[in-house]
C-alpha positions in Angstrom: 0.0 0.0 0.0 1.5 3.4 -0.9 2.2 5.8 1.9 -0.5 8.5 2.6 0.0 11.0 5.4 -3.1 12.9 6.4 -2.2 14.7 9.7 0.5 15.5 12.2 -0.5 16.3 15.7 2.0 19.0 16.4 4.0 21.3 14.1 6.0 23.1 16.8 8.5 21.6 19.3 11.2 23.2 21.5 14.8 23.1 20.3 15.3 20.5 23.1 13.0 18.0 21.5 11.2 15.4 23.5 7.7 16.1 22.2 5.7 13.1 21.3 4.1 13.6 17.8 1.5 11.4 16.2 1.6 11.1 12.4 -1.6 9.6 10.9 -2.2 8.1 7.5 -2.0 4.8 5.7 0.8 2.5 4.7 3.1 2.4 7.8 4.8 -0.7 8.9 3.5 -2.1 12.2 7.1 -2.6 13.4 8.4 0.6 15.0 12.0 -0.3 14.4 11.3 -0.4 10.6 9.9 3.1 10.5 12.1 6.3 10.4 11.0 9.9 10.8 13.6 12.5 9.7 13.5 16.2 10.2 15.7 17.9 7.6 16.3 21.0 5.5 19.3 23.1 4.4 21.9 20.5 5.2 20.4 19.7 8.7 19.1 16.2 9.3 17.9 14.7 12.6 16.0 11.5 13.2 13.2 11.3 15.7 12.7 8.3 18.0 9.8 6.2 16.7 7.9 5.0 19.8 5.1 2.9 18.2 3.7 2.1 14.8 0.5 0.8 13.3 -0.9 0.7 9.8 -2.6 4.0 10.3 -0.4 6.0 12.7 3.1 6.3 14.2 4.2 8.1 17.4 7.6 9.8 17.2 9.6 11.8 19.8 11.1 14.9 18.3 15.0 15.2 18.4 17.1 17.9 19.9 18.1 20.5 17.2 21.1 22.5 18.5 20.8 25.1 15.7 17.4 26.1 17.0 18.9 27.1 20.3 19.9 30.4 18.6 16.8 31.0 16.4 13.7 29.1 15.4 14.4 26.5 12.7 11.8 24.9 10.5 12.5 21.4 9.1 10.6 19.2 6.7 9.2 16.0 8.1 10.2 12.9 6.0 8.9 9.4 6.7 10.4 6.1 5.7 7.3 3.9 6.2 8.9 0.5 6.2 12.2 -1.4 6.0 13.9 -0.8 2.7 11.4 1.9 1.5 12.4 5.3 0.3 11.9 8.3 2.5 8.9 10.4 1.5 8.0 14.0 2.3 5.0 14.1 4.6 3.8 17.4 3.3 4.3 18.9 6.9 7.0 20.8 8.6 8.2 21.1 12.2 9.4 24.3 13.7 11.9 24.0 16.5 11.8 27.0 18.8 14.2 27.9 21.6 11.5 29.9 23.4 9.3 26.9 24.2 11.3 25.4 27.1 13.1 26.7 30.1 16.8 27.4 29.6 18.9 25.8 32.2 21.4 28.1 33.9 23.0 25.6 36.4 22.7 22.3 38.2 23.9 21.9 41.7 25.7 19.9 42.9 27.2 18.6 39.7 28.3 15.4 41.4 26.6 12.9 43.7 27.1 9.5 45.3 26.3 6.2 43.5 24.4 5.4 46.7 21.8 8.0 45.7 20.2 10.4 48.1 21.8 13.6 46.5 19.4 16.6 46.3 19.9 18.2 42.9 18.7 21.7 42.1 18.2 22.8 38.5 18.0 26.6 38.0 16.6 28.2 34.9 16.6 31.6 33.4 13.9 33.7 34.9 13.4 35.7 31.7 12.1 32.7 29.8 9.5 30.0 30.4 9.3 29.0 34.0 8.5 25.7 35.9 4.8 26.3 35.7 2.2 24.0 37.3 2.5 21.7 40.4 5.5 19.6 41.0 3.4 16.5 40.6 3.3 17.2 36.8 7.1 16.8 36.5 9.2 13.7 36.3 13.0 13.8 36.3 15.5 11.1 35.2 19.2 10.9 35.2 20.9 9.1 32.3 18.8 7.8 29.3 15.5 9.5 28.7 13.5 6.3 28.9 15.7 4.0 31.0 17.5 6.4 33.3 17.4 6.6 37.1 14.4 8.4 38.6 15.2 11.5 40.5 12.3 11.6 43.0 10.6 13.9 45.5 10.4 16.7 42.9 9.9 20.2 44.3 9.3 23.6 42.6 10.5 26.8 44.1 8.0 29.5 44.9 9.4 31.8 42.1 9.2 28.9 39.7 12.9 29.2 38.7 14.2 26.2 40.5 13.4 22.5 40.5 14.9 20.0 43.0 14.8 16.3 43.2 16.6 13.4 45.1 18.7 11.0 43.1 18.4 7.2 43.2 21.3 4.7 43.1 22.2 4.0 39.5 22.1 0.4 38.3 24.6 -0.4 36.9 26.9 2.1 38.4 28.1 4.8 36.0 30.8 7.4 36.4 30.5 9.3 33.1 28.5 12.6 32.8 24.7 11.8 32.7 22.1 14.1 31.2 19.3 15.2 33.6 16.0 15.0 31.7 13.0 17.1 33.0 9.6 16.1 31.6 6.3 17.7 32.3 3.3 15.4 31.9 -0.1 17.1 31.8 -3.2 15.0 32.2 -5.7 16.5 29.7 -8.3 13.9 30.1 -8.7 10.4 31.5 -7.0 8.8 28.5 -4.7 11.4 27.0 -1.2 11.9 28.4 0.7 14.8 26.8 4.5 14.7 27.0 5.9 18.2 26.9 9.5 19.2 26.1 12.6 18.6 28.2 14.9 21.4 29.3 17.5 22.6 26.9 21.1 22.6 28.1 23.6 22.5 31.0 21.8 19.7 32.8 24.6 17.2 33.3 25.3 15.2 36.5 28.2 12.9 37.4 28.0 10.0 39.9 31.0 9.4 42.1 31.8 6.3 44.1 30.0 6.0 47.4 32.2 6.3 50.5 
């Protein structure tokens, strides 16, 4: 069946990526690993992470686009619907905008024990988007976005410029710099779970051996 794309759920993402986008149509493979979604234009090319696929829709997480940290960047959305197929233009574009996510100023401390229990504070620029909403809407992980260690007991400062959480012990133990991912999950109705963008830069944490 030839590929037909009828809709894309979002056409704007932050420069940091992390937004889950649903592309609907016909002709997709039902194996997520066989589908590729590429955002490209003018020599730039970034693949999104395909999360799921069916014959009529795919869910993809937008990538980080460093060039968009300086100015908004619009890229074409190309879909490779199945293994061995040629990429096809979806007819849609995605604009990556630095103004849609908080900009990280610092993370403190930058090191913590592999035993866990370190309270980490992430500070953001007060001139941009803030940590809006209750702390219960935020989840924080250290390491991989989907398989990292949860940083729990999330708290938001009264001026909405700082988020704190308490690290868990990593398994397996790691000593290289780890990204701190901050996700905001807003329950829009009983069945719809919207994943908003992760913070942009400077959020790196290093585990050190427990005493």
